[in-house]
C-alpha positions in Angstrom: 109.0 258.8 18.9 107.7 255.3 18.7 103.9 254.8 18.3 101.9 251.6 18.4 100.9 250.6 14.9 99.1 247.8 13.1 99.6 246.5 9.6 96.0 246.2 8.4 96.5 245.4 4.7 99.7 243.9 3.3 99.2 244.9 -0.3 102.8 245.1 -1.4 102.3 248.4 -3.2 105.0 249.8 -5.4 104.0 253.3 -4.4 100.8 253.5 -2.3 99.2 256.9 -2.5 96.2 259.1 -1.7 94.7 257.3 1.2 91.1 258.7 1.5 88.5 257.8 4.1 85.0 257.4 2.8 82.7 258.3 5.8 79.6 256.9 3.9 81.1 253.5 3.4 83.3 253.6 6.5 86.2 252.4 4.3 89.6 253.6 3.2 90.5 253.9 -0.5 94.0 254.2 -1.9 95.9 253.6 -5.1 99.2 252.0 -6.2 100.9 254.7 -8.3 102.9 252.3 -10.4 100.4 249.4 -10.7 97.0 250.0 -12.2 94.9 249.2 -9.2 92.8 250.8 -6.4 92.2 249.3 -3.0 89.4 249.5 -0.4 89.9 248.4 3.2 86.9 248.2 5.6 88.1 248.1 9.2 84.6 247.0 10.4 85.0 243.6 9.0 88.6 243.7 7.7 87.5 243.2 4.1 90.1 244.2 1.5 89.0 244.7 -2.1 91.3 245.5 -5.1 90.2 246.7 -8.5 92.3 246.9 -11.6 92.1 250.4 -13.1 92.1 251.2 -16.8 95.2 253.4 -16.5 97.8 254.3 -13.9 96.3 256.8 -11.5 98.2 259.6 -9.9 95.5 260.9 -7.6 91.8 260.8 -6.9 89.0 262.3 -4.8 85.4 261.1 -4.0 82.6 262.7 -6.0 79.5 264.0 -4.3 77.3 262.0 -6.7 79.3 258.8 -6.3 82.5 257.3 -7.8 85.7 259.3 -8.1 87.4 262.0 -10.0 90.8 260.7 -10.9 94.0 262.0 -12.4 95.9 259.7 -14.8 99.4 260.6 -15.8 98.0 263.1 -18.3 94.2 263.5 -17.9 91.4 264.0 -15.4 88.6 261.4 -15.6 85.5 260.0 -13.8 85.9 256.5 -12.5 83.6 253.9 -10.9 85.6 251.0 -9.6 82.5 248.7 -9.2 81.2 249.1 -12.8 84.6 249.9 -14.3 83.1 253.0 -16.0 85.9 255.4 -17.1 85.2 258.8 -18.7 88.0 261.2 -19.8 87.2 264.8 -18.7 90.1 267.0 -19.8 93.9 267.2 -20.2 95.2 270.0 -18.0 98.7 270.1 -19.6 100.1 269.6 -23.0 101.9 266.3 -23.5 104.8 268.3 -24.8 105.4 269.9 -21.4 107.4 266.9 -20.3 105.3 266.7 -17.1 103.1 264.2 -15.4 100.1 264.8 -13.1 100.8 263.9 -9.5 99.3 264.7 -6.1 95.7 265.9 -5.9 92.9 266.8 -3.4 89.6 268.5 -3.1 89.2 271.8 -1.2 86.2 272.3 1.0 84.3 274.1 -1.7 84.3 270.9 -3.8 87.0 271.9 -6.4 89.7 269.4 -7.4 93.3 270.6 -7.2 96.0 268.7 -9.1 99.8 269.3 -9.2 102.3 268.1 -11.7 106.0 267.3 -11.9 108.8 267.1 -14.3 109.3 263.5 -15.7 113.0 263.6 -15.2 112.5 265.4 -11.8 115.3 267.8 -12.7 113.5 271.0 -13.9 110.9 273.2 -12.3 108.4 272.8 -15.1 105.5 271.5 -13.0 102.3 273.4 -12.2 99.3 273.5 -9.8 95.8 273.5 -11.4 92.3 273.9 -10.1 89.5 271.9 -11.7 86.0 273.4 -11.0 82.7 271.5 -11.0 81.7 273.4 -14.2 84.6 271.7 -16.0 86.9 274.7 -16.2 90.7 274.3 -15.5 92.7 277.2 -14.1 96.5 277.1 -13.8 97.2 278.6 -10.3 101.0 278.6 -10.1 104.1 277.2 -11.8 107.8 276.6 -11.2 107.5 273.3 -9.4 109.7 270.3 -9.9 107.4 267.8 -8.2 104.2 268.9 -6.6 102.9 267.1 -3.5 101.4 267.6 0.0 98.2 269.6 -1.1 96.2 270.5 2.0 94.3 273.3 3.7 94.2 274.6 7.2 91.0 273.9 9.2 89.6 277.3 8.5 90.6 277.2 4.8 92.6 280.4 5.3 95.8 278.7 4.3 96.7 276.3 1.6 99.9 274.1 1.7 101.8 272.3 -0.9 105.4 271.2 -1.4 108.1 270.7 -4.0 109.3 267.3 -3.1 112.6 267.6 -5.0 113.5 270.8 -3.2 112.3 269.4 0.1 110.3 272.6 0.7 106.8 273.1 2.0 105.0 276.3 1.1 102.1 278.1 2.8 99.8 280.4 0.8 96.9 282.7 1.8 93.8 281.0 0.4 90.7 282.8 -0.9 88.2 280.1 -0.4 85.4 281.8 -2.3 87.6 282.6 -5.4 89.8 279.5 -5.2 93.0 281.6 -5.5 96.2 281.8 -3.6 98.5 284.7 -2.7 101.5 285.4 -0.5 103.3 282.1 -1.2 106.1 281.6 1.4 108.3 278.9 2.8 106.6 277.0 5.5 109.1 274.3 6.4 112.1 272.3 5.0 112.2 268.5 5.2 115.9 268.4 5.7 116.5 265.4 8.0 113.8 262.7 7.5 113.4 262.1 3.8 111.5 263.5 0.8 108.2 265.1 1.7 105.2 263.3 0.1 101.5 263.2 1.0 100.0 265.3 3.9 96.9 265.7 6.0 95.8 268.3 8.5 94.4 267.5 11.9 91.7 269.3 14.0 94.4 271.3 15.8 95.7 272.7 12.5 99.0 270.7 12.5 100.3 269.2 9.2 101.1 265.5 9.1 103.5 264.5 6.3 104.9 261.1 5.2 108.6 261.5 4.3 109.9 259.0 1.8 113.6 257.9 1.9 115.4 256.2 -1.0 118.3 255.4 1.2 119.7 251.8 1.0 121.0 252.0 4.5 118.0 253.1 6.6 115.4 250.5 7.7 113.0 253.0 9.3 111.1 256.0 8.1 109.1 258.8 9.6 105.7 260.5 9.6 106.4 264.1 10.7 103.9 266.4 12.4 104.5 270.1 11.8 103.0 272.8 13.9 101.2 275.8 12.3 104.5 277.7 12.3 106.3 275.0 10.4 108.4 273.6 13.3 108.6 269.8 13.8 106.3 268.9 16.7 106.3 265.1 16.6 108.0 262.2 14.8 106.5 258.7 14.3 108.9 256.0 13.3 107.8 253.1 11.1 109.6 249.9 10.1 110.0 251.0 6.5 111.9 253.9 5.1 109.3 254.5 2.4 106.1 255.9 3.9 104.3 257.9 1.2 101.0 259.4 2.4 98.7 259.7 5.4 95.0 260.1 6.1 92.7 260.2 9.2 89.9 257.6 9.2 87.8 255.4 11.3 84.3 256.1 12.8 85.7 258.9 15.0 88.4 260.0 12.4 91.0 259.2 15.1 93.0 256.6 13.2 96.0 257.7 11.2 96.4 255.5 8.1 99.8 255.5 6.4 100.4 254.0 3.0 103.9 252.9 2.0 106.1 251.8 -0.9 108.5 249.1 -1.9 109.7 251.1 -5.0 113.3 250.2 -6.1 113.9 248.0 -3.0 116.1 245.0 -3.5 115.3 241.5 -2.1 117.9 242.2 0.7 116.2 245.4 1.6 112.7 243.8 1.6 114.0 241.1 3.9 114.9 243.8 6.4 111.7 245.8 5.7 109.0 243.3 4.8 106.2 245.6 5.6 107.2 248.0 2.9 104.2 248.6 0.6 101.6 247.8 3.3 98.9 249.9 4.9 99.5 250.9 8.5 97.0 252.1 11.1 98.1 254.2 14.1 96.5 255.7 17.2 98.1 259.1 17.5 95.7 260.7 19.9 94.2 263.3 17.6 91.4 263.5 15.0 91.1 264.6 11.4 88.3 265.9 9.2 85.8 264.4 6.8 87.4 264.4 3.4 85.8 266.9 1.0 84.1 265.6 -2.1 84.1 266.9 -5.7 80.9 268.7 -6.4 80.8 268.1 -10.2 
């Protein structure tokens, strides 16, 4: 299904990730996974700001007190892009595990969740961790090749995540008070449109997912909306085969922002898909939620 879109920031990201709407600043933040930088786009005046980061970041979330909690490839840290302050907090996994930290989000109770993946992406050695405001780290589950798509249902009764390499989404019963999961089960398979990457849930409880395609033949890619039972409800086609993550933003939280990638694209492919690596804004006729902040 074709949807009107605008390219609002042509940043040429290698792998744009973790688009996050800051309702206080009325601005969208995101990172380039393979370039040490963080972006901020303000739709009110169109201003784009880019900061160099001290390390490559894999994920981040806003902190209640200001700044961000971030995941590097191996550590969690505090980061303030304006001052450049960077403070290492902990290392959730041993460097000998052969893993790297990947997708992360905050739940509505203010805890930061971070998944990991196998560096070679060929073994299920990845984990899912919960980092609490008191500084404790709890390993929640294991056996993941590449963790992505962390998200919660509107009532926080369900938690979702995926194993991108297996192209499988999982739903779990979520105990919001305890921060634990149970009854993990298959939610959906991304069999047709690409590799499942970053997700967001809308006010109707549907899961939106950016599906990344490494194909050298396709010139379009998809954002897929899954209904609460895991069936494909809607497809949005974009002029790049590498959409990577989505987020709702804008004053009414009714703009769907999509970050993209130009990872491993040849000059010939980029000539056919010049918007790869840019930030897209779409009107999809539905709203999202205010992004939770880390309470530490």
